[in-house]
py3Dmol code that shows the C-alpha trace and the ligand (Angstrom):
import py3Dmol

protein = """\
ATOM      1  CA  MET A   1     116.766 116.561 118.012  1.00  0.00           C
ATOM      2  CA  ALA A   2     118.854 115.977 114.941  1.00  0.00           C
ATOM      3  CA  ALA A   3     122.264 117.598 114.627  1.00  0.00           C
ATOM      4  CA  LYS A   4     122.859 120.347 111.956  1.00  0.00           C
ATOM      5  CA  SER A   5     121.831 118.913 108.620  1.00  0.00           C
ATOM      6  CA  LEU A   6     124.390 117.618 106.248  1.00  0.00           C
ATOM      7  CA  GLY A   7     122.161 118.477 103.334  1.00  0.00           C
ATOM      8  CA  VAL A   8     119.258 116.777 101.607  1.00  0.00           C
ATOM      9  CA  ALA A   9     119.165 113.125 100.412  1.00  0.00           C
ATOM     10  CA  LEU A  10     116.568 111.479  98.196  1.00  0.00           C
ATOM     11  CA  VAL A  11     116.307 107.761  98.165  1.00  0.00           C
ATOM     12  CA  THR A  12     114.112 105.859  95.717  1.00  0.00           C
ATOM     13  CA  GLY A  13     112.514 102.526  96.496  1.00  0.00           C
ATOM     14  CA  ALA A  14     112.798 103.336 100.155  1.00  0.00           C
ATOM     15  CA  SER A  15     109.798 101.587 101.568  1.00  0.00           C
ATOM     16  CA  GLN A  16     111.708  98.248 102.221  1.00  0.00           C
ATOM     17  CA  GLY A  17     115.022  96.382 101.963  1.00  0.00           C
ATOM     18  CA  ILE A  18     118.165  98.180 100.980  1.00  0.00           C
ATOM     19  CA  GLY A  19     116.456 101.538 100.186  1.00  0.00           C
ATOM     20  CA  ARG A  20     114.890 101.642 103.655  1.00  0.00           C
ATOM     21  CA  ALA A  21     118.284 100.917 105.318  1.00  0.00           C
ATOM     22  CA  ILE A  22     119.966 103.623 103.198  1.00  0.00           C
ATOM     23  CA  ALA A  23     117.294 106.226 104.089  1.00  0.00           C
ATOM     24  CA  GLN A  24     117.634 105.295 107.797  1.00  0.00           C
ATOM     25  CA  ARG A  25     121.316 105.476 107.670  1.00  0.00           C
ATOM     26  CA  LEU A  26     121.538 108.778 105.841  1.00  0.00           C
ATOM     27  CA  ALA A  27     119.059 110.225 108.295  1.00  0.00           C
ATOM     28  CA  LYS A  28     121.161 108.985 111.217  1.00  0.00           C
ATOM     29  CA  ASP A  29     124.276 110.589 109.475  1.00  0.00           C
ATOM     30  CA  GLY A  30     122.477 113.998 109.606  1.00  0.00           C
ATOM     31  CA  PHE A  31     120.860 114.288 106.205  1.00  0.00           C
ATOM     32  CA  ARG A  32     117.233 115.488 105.708  1.00  0.00           C
ATOM     33  CA  VAL A  33     115.786 112.656 103.821  1.00  0.00           C
ATOM     34  CA  ALA A  34     113.127 112.436 101.058  1.00  0.00           C
ATOM     35  CA  LEU A  35     111.598 108.982 100.654  1.00  0.00           C
ATOM     36  CA  ASN A  36     110.331 107.620  97.379  1.00  0.00           C
ATOM     37  CA  ASP A  37     108.484 104.531  96.300  1.00  0.00           C
ATOM     38  CA  ILE A  38     105.574 103.823  93.972  1.00  0.00           C
ATOM     39  CA  PRO A  39     102.067 105.041  95.154  1.00  0.00           C
ATOM     40  CA  LYS A  40     100.972 101.605  96.299  1.00  0.00           C
ATOM     41  CA  LYS A  41     103.743 101.614  98.885  1.00  0.00           C
ATOM     42  CA  GLU A  42     102.600 104.761 100.500  1.00  0.00           C
ATOM     43  CA  GLN A  43     101.618 103.163 103.867  1.00  0.00           C
ATOM     44  CA  GLU A  44     105.058 101.418 104.165  1.00  0.00           C
ATOM     45  CA  LEU A  45     106.813 104.737 103.334  1.00  0.00           C
ATOM     46  CA  LYS A  46     104.801 106.417 106.175  1.00  0.00           C
ATOM     47  CA  SER A  47     106.016 103.709 108.579  1.00  0.00           C
ATOM     48  CA  VAL A  48     109.631 104.224 107.424  1.00  0.00           C
ATOM     49  CA  SER A  49     109.056 107.976 107.859  1.00  0.00           C
ATOM     50  CA  SER A  50     107.795 107.473 111.391  1.00  0.00           C
ATOM     51  CA  GLU A  51     110.759 105.225 112.336  1.00  0.00           C
ATOM     52  CA  ILE A  52     113.263 107.806 111.024  1.00  0.00           C
ATOM     53  CA  GLU A  53     111.534 110.652 112.841  1.00  0.00           C
ATOM     54  CA  GLN A  54     111.602 108.631 116.089  1.00  0.00           C
ATOM     55  CA  GLN A  55     115.223 107.830 115.643  1.00  0.00           C
ATOM     56  CA  THR A  56     116.488 111.218 114.589  1.00  0.00           C
ATOM     57  CA  GLY A  57     113.928 113.776 115.449  1.00  0.00           C
ATOM     58  CA  SER A  58     113.902 114.856 111.775  1.00  0.00           C
ATOM     59  CA  LYS A  59     110.771 114.188 109.746  1.00  0.00           C
ATOM     60  CA  PRO A  60     111.337 112.997 106.128  1.00  0.00           C
ATOM     61  CA  CYS A  61     109.243 114.055 103.231  1.00  0.00           C
ATOM     62  CA  ILE A  62     107.485 111.519 101.027  1.00  0.00           C
ATOM     63  CA  ALA A  63     107.672 111.898  97.226  1.00  0.00           C
ATOM     64  CA  LEU A  64     105.716 109.159  95.514  1.00  0.00           C
ATOM     65  CA  ALA A  65     106.727 108.413  91.999  1.00  0.00           C
ATOM     66  CA  ASP A  66     107.320 105.621  89.446  1.00  0.00           C
ATOM     67  CA  VAL A  67     110.901 106.092  88.479  1.00  0.00           C
ATOM     68  CA  SER A  68     110.305 104.778  84.998  1.00  0.00           C
ATOM     69  CA  ASN A  69     108.231 107.870  84.287  1.00  0.00           C
ATOM     70  CA  GLU A  70     110.275 110.988  83.526  1.00  0.00           C
ATOM     71  CA  SER A  71     107.788 113.606  84.499  1.00  0.00           C
ATOM     72  CA  GLN A  72     107.158 111.892  87.788  1.00  0.00           C
ATOM     73  CA  VAL A  73     110.843 111.801  88.504  1.00  0.00           C
ATOM     74  CA  GLU A  74     111.240 115.474  87.702  1.00  0.00           C
ATOM     75  CA  GLN A  75     108.247 116.170  90.017  1.00  0.00           C
ATOM     76  CA  MET A  76     109.794 114.008  92.772  1.00  0.00           C
ATOM     77  CA  VAL A  77     113.142 115.868  92.651  1.00  0.00           C
ATOM     78  CA  GLY A  78     111.128 119.159  92.847  1.00  0.00           C
ATOM     79  CA  GLU A  79     109.143 117.985  95.828  1.00  0.00           C
ATOM     80  CA  ALA A  80     112.306 117.016  97.755  1.00  0.00           C
ATOM     81  CA  THR A  81     114.011 120.185  96.797  1.00  0.00           C
ATOM     82  CA  LYS A  82     111.044 122.317  97.855  1.00  0.00           C
ATOM     83  CA  ALA A  83     110.625 120.467 101.192  1.00  0.00           C
ATOM     84  CA  PHE A  84     114.178 120.958 102.302  1.00  0.00           C
ATOM     85  CA  GLY A  85     115.720 123.673 100.165  1.00  0.00           C
ATOM     86  CA  GLY A  86     117.792 121.710  97.752  1.00  0.00           C
ATOM     87  CA  LEU A  87     119.150 118.314  96.798  1.00  0.00           C
ATOM     88  CA  ASP A  88     122.620 117.019  97.770  1.00  0.00           C
ATOM     89  CA  VAL A  89     122.399 113.280  97.473  1.00  0.00           C
ATOM     90  CA  MET A  90     120.421 111.208  95.053  1.00  0.00           C
ATOM     91  CA  VAL A  91     120.260 107.511  95.696  1.00  0.00           C
ATOM     92  CA  ALA A  92     118.690 105.839  92.641  1.00  0.00           C
ATOM     93  CA  ASN A  93     118.058 102.643  94.427  1.00  0.00           C
ATOM     94  CA  ALA A  94     114.646 101.334  93.080  1.00  0.00           C
ATOM     95  CA  GLY A  95     114.853  98.174  91.011  1.00  0.00           C
ATOM     96  CA  ILE A  96     113.130  94.924  90.166  1.00  0.00           C
ATOM     97  CA  LEU A  97     114.601  91.477  89.861  1.00  0.00           C
ATOM     98  CA  HIS A  98     113.760  89.154  87.023  1.00  0.00           C
ATOM     99  CA  GLU A  99     115.362  85.660  86.860  1.00  0.00           C
ATOM    100  CA  ASN A 100     114.812  82.047  86.046  1.00  0.00           C
ATOM    101  CA  THR A 101     114.264  82.800  82.294  1.00  0.00           C
ATOM    102  CA  LYS A 102     116.671  81.783  79.623  1.00  0.00           C
ATOM    103  CA  ILE A 103     117.354  84.208  76.844  1.00  0.00           C
ATOM    104  CA  VAL A 104     115.684  81.907  74.320  1.00  0.00           C
ATOM    105  CA  ASP A 105     112.438  82.273  76.364  1.00  0.00           C
ATOM    106  CA  LEU A 106     112.815  85.999  77.413  1.00  0.00           C
ATOM    107  CA  SER A 107     110.064  88.174  76.035  1.00  0.00           C
ATOM    108  CA  ALA A 108     110.446  91.704  74.694  1.00  0.00           C
ATOM    109  CA  GLU A 109     107.849  92.792  77.253  1.00  0.00           C
ATOM    110  CA  THR A 110     109.928  91.467  80.148  1.00  0.00           C
ATOM    111  CA  TRP A 111     113.065  93.064  78.780  1.00  0.00           C
ATOM    112  CA  GLU A 112     111.347  96.485  78.407  1.00  0.00           C
ATOM    113  CA  LYS A 113     109.807  96.276  81.930  1.00  0.00           C
ATOM    114  CA  VAL A 114     113.152  95.444  83.625  1.00  0.00           C
ATOM    115  CA  PHE A 115     115.001  98.122  81.669  1.00  0.00           C
ATOM    116  CA  ALA A 116     112.275 100.691  82.213  1.00  0.00           C
ATOM    117  CA  ILE A 117     112.816 100.585  85.956  1.00  0.00           C
ATOM    118  CA  ASN A 118     116.419  99.415  86.427  1.00  0.00           C
ATOM    119  CA  ALA A 119     118.066 101.413  83.695  1.00  0.00           C
ATOM    120  CA  ARG A 120     115.759 104.114  82.379  1.00  0.00           C
ATOM    121  CA  GLY A 121     114.602 104.868  85.955  1.00  0.00           C
ATOM    122  CA  VAL A 122     118.218 105.335  87.121  1.00  0.00           C
ATOM    123  CA  PHE A 123     118.868 107.502  83.996  1.00  0.00           C
ATOM    124  CA  PHE A 124     115.892 109.823  84.873  1.00  0.00           C
ATOM    125  CA  CYS A 125     117.105 110.031  88.538  1.00  0.00           C
ATOM    126  CA  TYR A 126     120.671 110.831  87.580  1.00  0.00           C
ATOM    127  CA  LYS A 127     119.464 113.382  84.959  1.00  0.00           C
ATOM    128  CA  HIS A 128     117.023 115.352  87.123  1.00  0.00           C
ATOM    129  CA  ALA A 129     119.221 115.203  90.257  1.00  0.00           C
ATOM    130  CA  ALA A 130     122.106 116.505  88.169  1.00  0.00           C
ATOM    131  CA  ARG A 131     120.103 119.397  86.739  1.00  0.00           C
ATOM    132  CA  GLN A 132     119.048 120.423  90.252  1.00  0.00           C
ATOM    133  CA  MET A 133     122.567 120.057  91.594  1.00  0.00           C
ATOM    134  CA  ILE A 134     124.145 122.051  88.730  1.00  0.00           C
ATOM    135  CA  ALA A 135     121.563 124.835  89.266  1.00  0.00           C
ATOM    136  CA  GLN A 136     122.394 124.952  92.978  1.00  0.00           C
ATOM    137  CA  GLY A 137     126.143 125.204  92.350  1.00  0.00           C
ATOM    138  CA  ARG A 138     127.149 123.373  95.531  1.00  0.00           C
ATOM    139  CA  GLY A 139     128.302 119.984  94.099  1.00  0.00           C
ATOM    140  CA  GLY A 140     126.623 116.775  95.115  1.00  0.00           C
ATOM    141  CA  ARG A 141     126.523 112.957  95.238  1.00  0.00           C
ATOM    142  CA  ILE A 142     124.697 110.738  92.858  1.00  0.00           C
ATOM    143  CA  ILE A 143     124.637 107.071  93.618  1.00  0.00           C
ATOM    144  CA  GLY A 144     122.892 104.281  91.726  1.00  0.00           C
ATOM    145  CA  ALA A 145     122.021 100.578  92.337  1.00  0.00           C
ATOM    146  CA  ALA A 146     123.942  98.211  90.187  1.00  0.00           C
ATOM    147  CA  SER A 147     124.444  94.571  91.317  1.00  0.00           C
ATOM    148  CA  ILE A 148     127.061  91.775  91.091  1.00  0.00           C
ATOM    149  CA  ALA A 149     124.813  90.700  88.216  1.00  0.00           C
ATOM    150  CA  GLY A 150     126.030  93.967  86.600  1.00  0.00           C
ATOM    151  CA  ARG A 151     129.627  92.789  86.969  1.00  0.00           C
ATOM    152  CA  ARG A 152     129.252  89.257  85.855  1.00  0.00           C
ATOM    153  CA  SER A 153     125.887  88.103  84.558  1.00  0.00           C
ATOM    154  CA  GLY A 154     125.131  84.327  84.782  1.00  0.00           C
ATOM    155  CA  PHE A 155     122.424  81.875  84.032  1.00  0.00           C
ATOM    156  CA  GLU A 156     118.704  82.949  83.464  1.00  0.00           C
ATOM    157  CA  HIS A 157     118.782  86.575  84.441  1.00  0.00           C
ATOM    158  CA  GLY A 158     119.624  88.170  81.091  1.00  0.00           C
ATOM    159  CA  ALA A 159     117.496  91.247  81.281  1.00  0.00           C
ATOM    160  CA  TYR A 160     118.376  91.966  84.930  1.00  0.00           C
ATOM    161  CA  GLY A 161     122.072  91.548  84.476  1.00  0.00           C
ATOM    162  CA  ALA A 162     122.114  93.676  81.297  1.00  0.00           C
ATOM    163  CA  SER A 163     120.092  96.394  83.054  1.00  0.00           C
ATOM    164  CA  LYS A 164     122.604  96.458  85.896  1.00  0.00           C
ATOM    165  CA  PHE A 165     125.478  96.594  83.416  1.00  0.00           C
ATOM    166  CA  ALA A 166     123.711  99.603  81.946  1.00  0.00           C
ATOM    167  CA  VAL A 167     123.795 101.382  85.343  1.00  0.00           C
ATOM    168  CA  ARG A 168     127.565 100.993  85.442  1.00  0.00           C
ATOM    169  CA  GLY A 169     127.876 102.471  81.971  1.00  0.00           C
ATOM    170  CA  LEU A 170     125.673 105.439  82.834  1.00  0.00           C
ATOM    171  CA  THR A 171     127.645 105.898  86.091  1.00  0.00           C
ATOM    172  CA  HIS A 172     130.840 106.288  84.098  1.00  0.00           C
ATOM    173  CA  THR A 173     129.416 108.882  81.674  1.00  0.00           C
ATOM    174  CA  ALA A 174     127.682 110.830  84.376  1.00  0.00           C
ATOM    175  CA  ALA A 175     130.826 110.906  86.476  1.00  0.00           C
ATOM    176  CA  ALA A 176     132.842 112.284  83.545  1.00  0.00           C
ATOM    177  CA  GLU A 177     130.261 114.898  82.705  1.00  0.00           C
ATOM    178  CA  LEU A 178     129.411 116.069  86.273  1.00  0.00           C
ATOM    179  CA  GLY A 179     132.912 116.098  87.770  1.00  0.00           C
ATOM    180  CA  PRO A 180     133.412 119.704  86.736  1.00  0.00           C
ATOM    181  CA  TYR A 181     130.388 120.673  88.881  1.00  0.00           C
ATOM    182  CA  GLY A 182     131.767 118.975  91.982  1.00  0.00           C
ATOM    183  CA  ILE A 183     129.235 116.173  91.691  1.00  0.00           C
ATOM    184  CA  THR A 184     130.529 112.620  92.146  1.00  0.00           C
ATOM    185  CA  VAL A 185     128.627 109.632  90.595  1.00  0.00           C
ATOM    186  CA  ASN A 186     129.161 106.094  91.947  1.00  0.00           C
ATOM    187  CA  ALA A 187     127.159 102.875  92.060  1.00  0.00           C
ATOM    188  CA  TYR A 188     126.840 100.048  94.525  1.00  0.00           C
ATOM    189  CA  ALA A 189     126.767  96.405  93.294  1.00  0.00           C
ATOM    190  CA  PRO A 190     125.515  94.319  96.195  1.00  0.00           C
ATOM    191  CA  GLY A 191     125.973  90.559  96.244  1.00  0.00           C
ATOM    192  CA  PHE A 192     123.185  88.557  98.072  1.00  0.00           C
ATOM    193  CA  ILE A 193     121.503  90.774 100.533  1.00  0.00           C
ATOM    194  CA  ALA A 194     118.542  89.568 102.702  1.00  0.00           C
ATOM    195  CA  SER A 195     115.626  91.781 101.570  1.00  0.00           C
ATOM    196  CA  PRO A 196     112.129  91.200 100.129  1.00  0.00           C
ATOM    197  CA  MET A 197     113.764  90.915  96.758  1.00  0.00           C
ATOM    198  CA  THR A 198     115.725  87.858  97.783  1.00  0.00           C
ATOM    199  CA  THR A 199     113.119  86.131  99.942  1.00  0.00           C
ATOM    200  CA  GLY A 200     113.192  82.450  99.072  1.00  0.00           C
ATOM    201  CA  MET A 201     116.660  82.505  97.657  1.00  0.00           C
ATOM    202  CA  THR A 202     119.045  80.042  99.325  1.00  0.00           C
ATOM    203  CA  THR A 203     122.829  79.959  99.446  1.00  0.00           C
ATOM    204  CA  SER A 204     122.789  76.658  97.746  1.00  0.00           C
ATOM    205  CA  ALA A 205     120.984  78.212  94.763  1.00  0.00           C
ATOM    206  CA  LEU A 206     123.768  80.703  94.261  1.00  0.00           C
ATOM    207  CA  ALA A 207     125.720  78.218  92.206  1.00  0.00           C
ATOM    208  CA  ASN A 208     123.063  78.824  89.540  1.00  0.00           C
ATOM    209  CA  TYR A 209     124.409  82.270  89.254  1.00  0.00           C
ATOM    210  CA  GLY A 210     127.903  81.077  88.734  1.00  0.00           C
ATOM    211  CA  PHE A 211     129.339  82.797  91.833  1.00  0.00           C
ATOM    212  CA  ILE A 212     131.563  81.140  94.318  1.00  0.00           C
ATOM    213  CA  THR A 213     130.178  80.697  97.804  1.00  0.00           C
ATOM    214  CA  PRO A 214     132.868  80.931 100.406  1.00  0.00           C
ATOM    215  CA  GLU A 215     132.653  78.532 103.351  1.00  0.00           C
ATOM    216  CA  ASN A 216     129.997  79.640 105.798  1.00  0.00           C
ATOM    217  CA  PHE A 217     128.744  82.313 103.312  1.00  0.00           C
ATOM    218  CA  LYS A 218     125.748  84.159 104.652  1.00  0.00           C
ATOM    219  CA  PHE A 219     123.501  86.740 102.905  1.00  0.00           C
ATOM    220  CA  GLY A 220     124.431  90.344 103.853  1.00  0.00           C
ATOM    221  CA  GLU A 221     122.104  92.723 105.562  1.00  0.00           C
ATOM    222  CA  PRO A 222     120.745  95.901 103.917  1.00  0.00           C
ATOM    223  CA  LYS A 223     122.857  97.919 106.434  1.00  0.00           C
ATOM    224  CA  ASP A 224     125.943  96.419 104.834  1.00  0.00           C
ATOM    225  CA  VAL A 225     125.009  98.345 101.637  1.00  0.00           C
ATOM    226  CA  ALA A 226     123.847 101.363 103.591  1.00  0.00           C
ATOM    227  CA  SER A 227     127.212 101.838 105.288  1.00  0.00           C
ATOM    228  CA  LEU A 228     128.878 101.947 101.869  1.00  0.00           C
ATOM    229  CA  VAL A 229     126.344 104.431 100.568  1.00  0.00           C
ATOM    230  CA  SER A 230     126.891 106.545 103.766  1.00  0.00           C
ATOM    231  CA  TYR A 231     130.536 106.811 102.849  1.00  0.00           C
ATOM    232  CA  LEU A 232     129.976 107.523  99.150  1.00  0.00           C
ATOM    233  CA  ALA A 233     127.547 110.272 100.164  1.00  0.00           C
ATOM    234  CA  SER A 234     130.000 111.850 102.651  1.00  0.00           C
ATOM    235  CA  LYS A 235     132.182 114.933 101.975  1.00  0.00           C
ATOM    236  CA  GLU A 236     135.150 112.676 102.593  1.00  0.00           C
ATOM    237  CA  ALA A 237     134.413 110.671  99.460  1.00  0.00           C
ATOM    238  CA  HIS A 238     134.992 113.643  97.157  1.00  0.00           C
ATOM    239  CA  TYR A 239     137.871 111.998  95.261  1.00  0.00           C
ATOM    240  CA  ILE A 240     135.873 108.867  94.397  1.00  0.00           C
ATOM    241  CA  THR A 241     133.878 108.962  91.208  1.00  0.00           C
ATOM    242  CA  GLY A 242     132.760 106.635  88.366  1.00  0.00           C
ATOM    243  CA  GLN A 243     133.217 103.606  90.505  1.00  0.00           C
ATOM    244  CA  THR A 244     130.976 100.616  91.164  1.00  0.00           C
ATOM    245  CA  VAL A 245     131.712  99.157  94.575  1.00  0.00           C
ATOM    246  CA  SER A 246     130.479  95.648  95.423  1.00  0.00           C
ATOM    247  CA  PRO A 247     129.641  94.665  99.012  1.00  0.00           C
ATOM    248  CA  ASN A 248     129.242  90.915  98.419  1.00  0.00           C
ATOM    249  CA  GLY A 249     130.877  88.992 101.187  1.00  0.00           C
ATOM    250  CA  GLY A 250     133.398  87.348  98.782  1.00  0.00           C
ATOM    251  CA  VAL A 251     131.052  85.690  96.248  1.00  0.00           C
ATOM    252  CA  TYR A 252     132.645  87.754  93.480  1.00  0.00           C
ATOM    253  CA  LEU A 253     136.289  88.896  93.576  1.00  0.00           C
ATOM    254  CA  ASN A 254     137.143  91.720  91.204  1.00  0.00           C
TER     255      ASN A 254
END
"""
ligand_1 = """\
44
LIG
P 113.271 95.279 97.164
O 112.513 94.561 96.081
O 113.206 94.702 98.457
O 112.961 96.761 97.174
C 112.905 97.516 95.955
C 111.976 98.703 96.156
O 111.920 99.458 94.946
C 110.551 98.337 96.499
O 110.095 99.086 97.648
C 109.803 98.706 95.326
O 108.399 98.984 95.564
C 110.604 99.887 94.688
N 110.309 100.045 93.277
C 110.123 99.038 92.381
N 109.826 99.698 91.142
C 109.735 101.024 91.369
C 109.387 102.051 90.561
N 109.106 101.956 89.277
N 109.553 103.331 91.040
C 109.823 103.511 92.453
N 110.121 102.537 93.247
C 110.086 101.247 92.715
O 114.844 95.219 96.631
P 116.177 95.497 97.442
O 116.786 94.105 97.689
O 115.973 96.385 98.459
O 117.092 96.117 96.241
C 117.306 97.474 96.143
C 118.241 97.705 94.883
O 119.436 96.908 95.029
C 117.525 97.247 93.573
O 117.896 98.081 92.515
C 118.154 95.875 93.361
O 118.174 95.486 91.992
C 119.507 96.116 93.953
N 120.228 94.863 94.319
C 119.678 94.076 95.405
C 120.357 92.914 95.679
C 119.912 92.032 96.871
O 120.512 90.955 97.109
N 118.833 92.305 97.499
C 121.529 92.539 95.069
C 122.012 93.333 94.037
C 121.365 94.407 93.737
"""
view = py3Dmol.view(width=600, height=400)
view.addModel(protein, "pdb")
view.setStyle({"model": 0}, {"cartoon": {"style": "trace"}})
view.addModel(ligand_1, "xyz")
view.setStyle({"model": 1}, {"stick": {}})
view.zoomTo()
view.show()
């Protein structure tokens, strides 16, 4: 059986990749977890839920929602809160990659789509998690997905990089505004992590992004990001807020 619960954590985009690893890690740490993804990923979410239940003895709840839709995000936060009696950690992880398009060829539709999920979606998650945490009055942790592309954007991913810079800006403002409520707000900015998002990307292609590739550089694993999120979500991390931390294996030194 799971040890005494550390609280309730909601992870968006949890059916695969980094989100799945974060949900597994937070459940292992002792959080009750709520798993989100878009409705067409329901079967995958059920598999992640079963894995977590087997590993920890604690059954997650599933809260389907498209994070770019505000009423769905509000409902998702409500479902997690109702299932487990509150919300202590929000991980706004869901995002989409768009690359290989120069700015001169980038359409307004693509820009809007990337921003709708990567920036507006994170905004809605921060906003509704913060409202719930403020109402509860017991502090909290809000953590968002940026990227090294949100630290230094390079060739042919103008919309993606700009959307991840937006996450950093939002994280600063949210940290400043929510500090008085005992809520910390931070972001993770992964480098190149092996996940469905990066399938097909090779280390030799990284030069296109303008990053250095240290000798013998290998893609990181989703668990390399999950361990950072585990720390940021912990009580111990109470003095860290407004930061964007980059697990990237040395491809970008900041
Ligand atoms: P992934 O594509 O493997 O998984 C993303 C998940 O988000 C998917 O399950 C997808 O269905 C879900 N999702 C997409 N749109 C959604 C929406 N509107 N509402 C709810 N869920 C939605 O990606 P990943 O590699 O696991 O990346 C996770 C996060 O980390 C993303 O924000 C990504 O931009 C960021 N990131 C990843 C890397 C990397 O190398 N993999 C590097 C930097 C940043």
